[in-house]
N, C-alpha and C positions, 0 to 999 in steps of 0.2 A: 227686523226681521233678518238682515246678514249679521248684525254682531249678535243675535240668539243663535243662529247657524252658526257660525264661528265658534261660540263658548260652548253648544251644544256637544261640535265635533270632539273638541281639544277635551269635554267630560268625559266622555265614549272612550279616549285616547286614554285617560289618566287610569280608568277603572280597567281595562285592559292592561296595562304597563302595571298596575299595582295587582293584579291576578298574577301575572307572572312573579312579582316578585315575593308573594306570600307564599308561595313553590319552589322557589331559589336560596339558596342559602351562600352566608360569607360574601364574596367579592360581588360575584354574580346578583344577588338581591339588592347589593348597593347601586350597582351600574345601573338594574333597572329602577329604583326608587329615584336618580338621580333623574332618569328617562320620564318618569313619571312629573318630578318636579319641575322640568323644563317645556315638558305638556301644557300643565294649566299655568305658567307661568307666562308663556306666548300665549295661550288661546286667550285668556283672560286679559291679557295684556291690549293682544289685538283687538278684542272688543271693545273695549274701553277707548283705545284711539278711535276707531272710527263711532263708536258712540258721542266723543268729545267732539269730532267733527261735525256732526249734525245739531245747529240749535233748536232746543227746546222753547217751547213758549216762557216766556221770564229769564231763560238761562242763556245769555250768551256762547255761541261757539268756540272753537281755537283751544289746541292743547299749550300746556303749561306745564311747570315744577310739578302742579298738585298730581296733575294725571301722570307724571313720570314717578312720583313718591306711591302713589295706588298702586302703581302696574307693581312696583318692591314689594309692596305690601302681598300682593297678591302670590308674587312668586315665594316668599319668605315663609308665611302660612300656609300655603297651599302644602308646601314643600315639609313643615312640620307636620302637619294632618297625614299626608301620605307616607312619611317615613313611619309615623304612629301606626298605621294602619296597615300598611305591608310588614310590618315588624310583628306586631301584637296580632295571635290569629284565633284569640279565645273573644269570642263574640260580645260580652258584656263591656271588656276593656276597649274592644275597638270604638263601641259608642261612644266613650268617654274620650278616647284618645281623638276622633275625627269631629264631635261636634263643637267643643269647644275652638282648636282653631279654624274649623269651615266659620263660625259665626263671626269671630274677629276678622279673618279673611272678605268678607263680602260686607259687613257693615265697616271696617276700617276704610277699605275702599272707595266707599261712597262718600263718609264721612271726609277725606283728606281732599277729595275733590272741590266738595263744596263749602269747605272752609278755608278753602285758598281764595282772599277775597280779588274777584275779577271785576268787581262793579262797584258803585256806590250803594249803601244800604247795610241794614242790621241781619244777620242769618239769626233765625230763630226755629226751636224746634218742639215737636209734642214730644215730651219723655216717654211717656205710655205707647204711643202710636212706635217709638224709636225701640222700647225693649222688646213690644211685641215682635217688630219686623227681623229684630237681632236674633229672637230665640227660634221664630222660622226656619232664619237661616241656618240656625246650629242643628234643629231638627233636620229640616231639609237635605244638609250636608252629610248629618249622620245616617241617615236613611239612605241616602242615596248611593253612599259607601257600601253600607249594610247591604242592601240590596246587588250592588253590584257584582261583591264578592260572594254573594250566596252560592253560586254556580257556575260551571265554564259554559252554559248555553249562552248564545247569544241573546236571548230573551232577558236575559238577568241584568247585564250590563247595558242593554235598550232601557230596561225599566228605571236602573241606576240613574241613569244619564237624564232621563226627565225628572226623575227627583231632583236631581241636582241644578239643571237649569231653570226649571219653573220656582223652586224656592228661590233660589238668587234673583230671578227677574221679578216676581212676587216680592223679597224684599226691597227691590229697587223702585216697586212702583208705592209700595208705602212708605218708603224712606222721603221721595220726592214729596209725597203724599204730606207728610207728616211735617215738610221743612217748609218756611216764607221765608220773606224778605222785607226788612222795614225800609223803605225810601229814606234817602238822606241821614241812616240813621249812623250810617258807620264811615270810617274815612275814607281818602280817595287812595287807591295806590295803584303803580304803574302794572302793567301785563304783561308777564313774561312770554309771550307769544313765540309759537316756530311757523317759519313756514309751510303752507298747504305742502307743496310738495315735498319737504323734506319729511312729514307727520305719514305724507302715502308712502314712501319709501320704508321709514320703521316698520309701518303695517305692513307692508309686501315681506320685506325680511321676517318679522313675525310668522307671517302666514306659510312662508317656504318651510322655516322650521317646525310649523304643525304638521304641514303634508308630508316633510321627511319623516319625522314620529310617526304617523301615520303609515307611511310606505313600511316602516322599520315592525312596527306593532301588527300590521297585517301577514309580513312576511313570518312571525313567531308562530302569529297565530296559525297560519296554515300549517305550517310546522307541528304545530302542538296537535293539530285535528289530525294530520296524518300520524303521529305516533299514538295518538289515542285509539286511533282505527284498528292501528296496526298492534297496540297492547289487546284490543279486542278481539283481534285476529286469533292473536295467541293465545288469550285464554280460552278461546273457542276450541282450537285445536287441542290443548291440554284436556280440557272436557271431553274431547272426544275419544283423546289416546285412553282415557283412564278405562280399565275394565268395569268398573261399576257403574251406577247410575249418578246422575249429578244433575241437579237443576240449581240455577240459583235465585232467588228470591231476594224482591224489596217489599218488605212488611212482610204480608202472606200472600202478595202476589207472585206468580211466576214470571221471570223476564227470559230465561236462558233455560231448556233443559239440553242434553245429548243425546245421543242415538241410544245409546245403551238403556237409558231411561223411558224412552217411547218405545223398547222391545218389552221392557218391563211391565209397563203401563199397559200394553197394547192399542198406543193412541200415536196420533200425529203430533209432530213435534207444534202445528200450527194450533192445534187444538190447546197443549197443554200450556203454550205460551197465553193462551188465555184463559187461564183457569186459576182457581185458588188452588194453593198448595193444601188445603184441607178437603178438597176435591179426590186427592188420593191418597192423603194420611189421615184420614174421619178423627183417630185417636187423638182428643185434644190433650188429655193426660202425658203420651207420649212427646205431641210437639211441645207443653211446656217445660218437661222435663229435659228435651234438647234444648232448649232457650236455657234454661236454667244451668245445664253441665256444657257447655261447649268442650268439642274435642274428645267429648266420653259417648260410647255407643249408646244406642237406646234402641233394643227390640218393638217392635209392633208389626202391625199387617198393613198390607198397601193394598188396596183394591184397585183393581182394574178397569178400561172401560167396559167390559162384557160383565163387571160385577163379582167375578171371580176374585179371590183374594190368596197374597202369597206373604209368607213369614219376609221379614226384612230386618235390617239392622242399618241404621240412621247415624248419621255422625254428621254435625253443624260446626261450621267458622265462618265468623264474621270478618268481611273485608272491606275498605274503603273504596269507592269506585267515584273519582269527582265531587268527592265531599259528602259521598251518600253510603249509608251502610247496607250491605248486600251480603244475605246471608248465604252461604255456601253449603248443600247438604247433599253427601253422599250417600247413595242407597245401595245397600249390599244384598241380593238374593241370598238367602241364608242354606234354602234346601239342597242346592247342588254342592255348596261347599261341603253340608253336613254329609252328604255323601261320598264329597272326595274326601272329608276326614274318616271317614268310616274305610275307604278304600286305602287310604294311608296308614291308619292303624291296623290293618292286617296284613299290608306291605312290610310294617314294621317287626312284625311278630312270626314273618313266614319266609323262609328260605325262596329267593327267587327263581333260583334252579332246578329246585324239587319239588316247592310246594310243599315240602314240608315246614312243621314249627321250627324259628333258630331257636338261638340260646336266651333273648329276653322271653319269650312266650315260655320256656321251660322254667326259666325261673319262678313263671306265675304259677304256673301249674304246681311245681313243686312245693310251693309255698301252700298252695291250695291242699295236697297231698299229706302234710304237714299235719296241716290245720283238722283234718278227716282224721288223719291216725290218732292224733291227740284225743279227739271223740270217740273214737271206734275202736280204739286198741289194734287196728287192722294193718300190721306191719305193709310195705312195698319194697319191689326191688328196684334198682336202677341198672342199665346195662350201658357199657362204656365201648363203643365200638369202633375199632379203626382199620381201614382197610390194609393190608399189607402193601409193601413196597408200592403205594400209590404214585410216588412222585415217580417211581421209573416208567412206570405207566405212562405219565404225562412227557416224562424226557423222549422217551423210543416213540410212541405213537401222534403227541402232541396234547396239549389243551381241549381240542374238540371232542377228542376220546374218551379222555379223562372224563368229561362232564357227559358223555354219555353212559360210562359204567356209573358214575354215580346217580344218574338218573334212573337207570336201570335196577340198582342197588336199592334204591329210596322205592319204587314199584315191587319189588319183592316185597322188602319188607310190610308195605300196607296188605299185601295180602297172606303173610302168614301169622302177622301177631295179630289178637283179636280186636274188635273194635271197641273194647274197653281201654286198650293200655294206649299208652302218648309213645309218639315217635317226632323225633328233632335232629335236626342236623347242625351242628352247633360250631360247623368250620372246617375248611377244609374235606378232608375223607372220615373224619371223626362223627359218628351218628351217636344218639342215648335212644334208648327204649326203657319205658317206664311200664314197670307191671303192678295195676293196682292189686288188692286183695289178696298179698301172698297167703297161700291157706298152709305150706309148709316150704322148708328150705328145698327140699326134693325140686318142687316148682320151678325153682331158678335154673336146676340143672339141664331141665327137660327143655326150656327155653330155649338157653345156651346153644346145645347141642342144634338145635333147628335153627338157631340165628347162623350160626357155622356153615349148617349145610347148604344153605341157599346161597350163601358166596362161593364155595366151592362150586357149585355148578358154570360152567363154561357162560361167559360173557358173549353174544356174537352180535358185532357192531360192526354192519355192513359187512366189508369183504375182510375183517379182522376177528378172531377170535379171542378173546384174554383170559386167560385163566388167574385166578385170584382167591384168596385168603383172606381170612380177618383173623385179628387178635380181640378177645373178645373180655371185658372186664366187670366182676358184680360184686353189686356193695346193696345192703338190705337194711333198709332204715325203718325203725330210728336204731337199730345196733350199731350202725358203721357210721352213722352221722346223724345228728339231730337236728340239723338245718340244710337247706338248700346245697350252700356252699361247701360242705363238709361231707354231704351225701355223692356230690359229684365228684369231687377230690379222691374221696375211698374208691370209687370205682375207676376213675384213671388211673389211680395207682395200682390196682389191678391189672387194668388192663396194659398198664407199660411192662408188667412182670408178664402177662401173657405175649408181648410182644420181644422178649428176649426170644424165645423159640419161635415164634410165628405159628399162624394158626394152631391158635390154643384158646382155651378157656382158664381164666383163674379167678376164684373167688377172694375177696379181699380178705387178708387177715391183721391181726396189728403190727407184727414185724414188718409189712409191706413200709409202712411209714419211714423206718427205719432206710429198707432199700429204695425208697423213692427220695429221702435226705441223702444217701450214696448217688443217685444219679445225676442230681442238682450238683453235687459235688464235681463228678467227672465232666460235665457240661464245663464246670469254671474252670477245671484242669485243661482241658479240650482247647479253650478261648486263649488261656494263655499259653499252649503250647505250640498254637499257629501263631502267635503275635510273635514268638521267642525261640521258634525252631526247637524246640523240646521233642522230639524223635529220635529215635536211632532205629539203626538194622541190627537184627541178629539172626545168623547165618546156619541152619541145619544140613548136615551133608546127605549126600545119596549114594550108594553105591551097587554097582552091579553084582547081582546075585551069582553068577557064575565065577567071576574072578575074585571077586572082593575089593574091586580095582573102586577107587573114590571116582564119580563121573560129573558128580557138578554139588553146587548149593540151592535152597529154598530161602529167599531173602523174606523175613520176618520181621514186623514191624512193633516196637516197643515205643511206651510215650511214658516220660518222665515228670512226676509228681513234682510239687513244690518243694519237697523234701528231700528229693535225688532218688528217690525210689521208680523203681520200674511197674509201671502198669500193663498187664497180658492184654492183648488184641481183643479177647472174650470179652473184658470188661467195657471196653471204649469203641469198640467198633459198631456195636448197633447204636450207640446214640449219637458218634458221628456220622452215622446213616442219616437217623431222623434229622439232624442240623443240618445236613447236605454240603458236611465238610469231607466226604469221602474222596471227591473228584481231586479236590485240591491235593489231599493227603495221600493219595495212589501214584498223582503225579511225582511227589517229591520221592515216592520211595522207588519209584523207577528209575529216573535219573541217577539218585544214590547206590542203587544196586549195580548199574551200569560201570558206573563210575569205578567202581571197587572190583568188581568182575575183570575189568581190563587188564586189574593187577596180578592176576591170576594164570598160572598155565594156561594154554591155547584149547586145551580139550578139555576143561571142565567148562559147565554150565552156569546160567544161573535163572532160576526160576522166578516170578514176579507173578502175583497175584493182583487181579483187576477186580474191581467192584462193578456191579452192574450197574452204578450211577453213572459211571463212568461213560457206559456207552449210551447212543440218542440223539447225539447231537453231530457227528459224524466225525470230530474232532480227534477222535481215539489214534487212529491208524496215523496221522500225521504228528501227534506228539510222540507217539513208537518210534517213527523213523526218523524224526532230527534227534530223538535223544541217542539214539542207538548212532545216528551221524554223527552228533557233538562228544560223545563217548570214546568212540573208535572202538567200541565193540562189534566183534563179527554178529551178524543179524543171527546166522545159525547157531549162536551160544544161546540165544536169549529164549528162556520159555517163557510163555504167556499164560497163566490159568485160569481159567473160569470156574463157576458153580453152576447146576443143573438149573438151579432157580432162573438162569439169565434167559433161557430158551423157553418157558414156561409160555411166551407168551406166540410162540408160534408165528415172531415174524421176519419178515422178508427183510426189513432194515437193519435186523440183527443178523442176518445171515449177510448181509452185504458188507456189514460193518467187519465181522470176523474174516469174511473173504479177504478184506482191505488189508486186514490185519498180517494176513499170511501172505499176503502180497509182500508186505516189508521183507521176508526171510524170516521172521521169527516162527516158532513152534507153538501150537496151539494145542494147551492142554486141558481136558476136562476133569476138575478136581471134585475130591470127595462123590466118586464116582458109588451108586449102591444106597442112595438114601435117598429122601425128599422123593423127586419127583423122577425118578431113573425110567428114561426109555429108550429102546433099541432104535427106536425112529431117528433123537437125534443122530446115533453113529452113522446110518448111510445119507443122511443130509448133509452131512460135513464131516470132511475130511479130516478128523483131528490127527494130531499128531502119536497122542499121549492120552491113556487113561489112569487115572490116579485111585487106587480104591480107598474107600474111608477108611479111618483108624478104627471104625466100631467093629469091624470085622475079626479085628486084632483081640479085640477087648473079649469076644464071645470063645475067642479060640481056647481052648485047654486041654489040647492033646488028645480029645474024644469028641470033639465038636465034628462028627462028620458032616452034618448039613454045611457047616461052615466051612471045611474042605472042599467040599463039592462044588458051592459057587464059588469059591476062589480058581478052583483048579479052571470052570468053566467061562469063567471071566478072563483069566489068564490066555486058555484057547480062542476065546472071541478074538481077543487083540488081535494074537498072532494070525490069525484068520484074515482080518483086518489091515494087517500091517502095522499095527498100533504096538507102540511099548507098553508094557505093563506095569506101574510102580505101586508098591502095597507099604501104607502107610502106617506107625504105631507099633512097628516092629520092634519087641524090648524083649524077648527069650531066645535062647537059642534053638530051643523046639520049634520055634515059628520060622527061625529062619533056615532052618534043617526042610522044613516041610516047604517050603516055598522054593527052595534048590531043587528038591524032588521033582516039584511038578516045574523045571523049567521057568521060573520065575525071570521076570528082566529086572527089574531093580528093586531095591527095599530104602525105607527112611525109616528112621527110631532111633529111640535112646540107646539102644544097643548098638549102634554104628558111631552116635555123636548126638551131644545135645545142641540146640540153640545157641551161638557165641558171638560176641562181638566181632568189628573187623579185626583187630589186635590179636585176637585169639586165633582167627582164620589162620593167620600168617605163621601161626606157631602151629597149627594144626595141620598146614602143609607141608610144612618140613617135616615131621613128625612122620605123616604119611609117606612121604616121598622115601625118607629114609629107612623106614621098615619095608618099603617097595624093594630099596636096591639090595636090601639085606637079605630077601625071600629069595631075590634071583641069585644071590652070589653063594 
């Protein structure tokens, strides 16, 4: 009994160690196999030692050389079997690899002991029974290893141990039964016996080795169990972390389901884990398709515990857990995702701020409109709308007010245009209106005027009132474009033409293509001029009306193109403003003008134009102050000219910036007075130092224009009453100059007195002017 226990323990240990070896690689696998070899050798040897110490009937006891030899055979043969079983993981190979060495191990062990002559007599065998016992040992050994390696559960190893132990001892019994001794038939040879004490010592050592290996195997076994539990817990955590339902099946039986699947199925996990997968997915064809196409989605219905059905999408993947195939099936509820998809589709085709359609939706609608036009021959119109100086609104009031302006304009568009019209915001402050079923070209004019009027009405945004205008371009399809891209380009070109004068409507004309190309060319020249300092200032003189004396100059910027030609400001200033470059250009012009003015006589002033885009961030006053300081120019000699459009917003922040500019010591001048949105309220809200009457008054002056003369006389008188000087621009004839002198005008500027000139020409002009003045005095 003791030998059976020792041998059984060693078999259990061997199977455990081989299990570790089959899961390891490289040197670690070899180490496990060596440990298994030692275990089976020590266990078999110890059991054999003890067996030989116990005399059986007809068989003398005692240890001898045959016993030692058989133990060596146990170690060697078992090592071969274990090595093959550990390395070869394919089952049919495992049978062949383990059966033969196991049979050799068991049969040779017994034959080696009995073949060594320890007594008088002839040893005889029954060949058939010996062969049968050897076959039994082979089958039993193979089955034991097969069963032991079938799974990590302890039950597999116990069953394998029983098979190995039983087959070995059954073989031993059959071998003894098949062996007999003929008395006196054999020679009498001495017995090489070891003492009983020495044999017991060897057995104890082998037992200690087995005990050590058992402890080692147990430690690793506990570690693997913990790792396995940790892995299971981690897999469960991952399953719970997924947003979709997830079930794990062995065959058709559900062994795990996450909480999301419980919600989908409207059932508890205990019931789900005790059910078949077909309970929830009864569609056999879908399940078969799922198995045939792993990792590919299959759509079907999930039957909930209350009998209701929902549409789901299934995806299956097979994984190996402890040598057993598990099916991991993801279940995705399609209905909410379809709703989400529809919402996403709407979001992708609409502007988040205004709720209007965006460019993507516009392109789809235009394609439909062209298809309808091809069938019905009914033209349609496209309106491109751009809010003038919208960037300035953002700069002055902030992006929040700019967004409110866009929302307010979108609301007005919805209320104004017909329900069959299409409205889109395609970016920034650009809107598009599509007018279907155009009966006559005149219809475009009426709608364009209506669109312009809804912008002109002031926008009241909280405590701020903003006055805005719009530039509108109109194109008619298919005349002005045969596809969405062309018709939008035509409408945009017409809108760009309208932006040149602002607050206007332009209908597309073929010649606008050339104008559009010119704009692109100007943009390229501007970009190059910024990088390479291709700007220059020209100076136009101003004279006192009464004395005719030179009193100063106005700085006028010019741009030099790639061929060295001068580009007038009317050609590039609007483009630069649209590109957001006027702030940088204006800062350069201010510094350049002040540096040159320092070289002139101290009584001469220098006037510099400021762009509305330079206001809004609060840094303009600092720029002016630092420029005055760096150049050494007296602040009183600097005149800063602004246009009335800057005051459209009636903003407290604009007024604050104007006061900060005045605090620098510079003079503040209202330029182009009498055009655009002239309002006397500007004159009492801010103490301007000078008014400059727009040159358009001189254009209408022909000597008999009494109405023009009356307006000029009134403006000059108003300036005098408000203690402001008045400069009249565009004076080109002696008659105009004489009239201004007769009404006691203050200052004049125009080609009659001097054309814009370079800095070098100013030096010559100054010498001539002062020389002439000295001659008049003489």
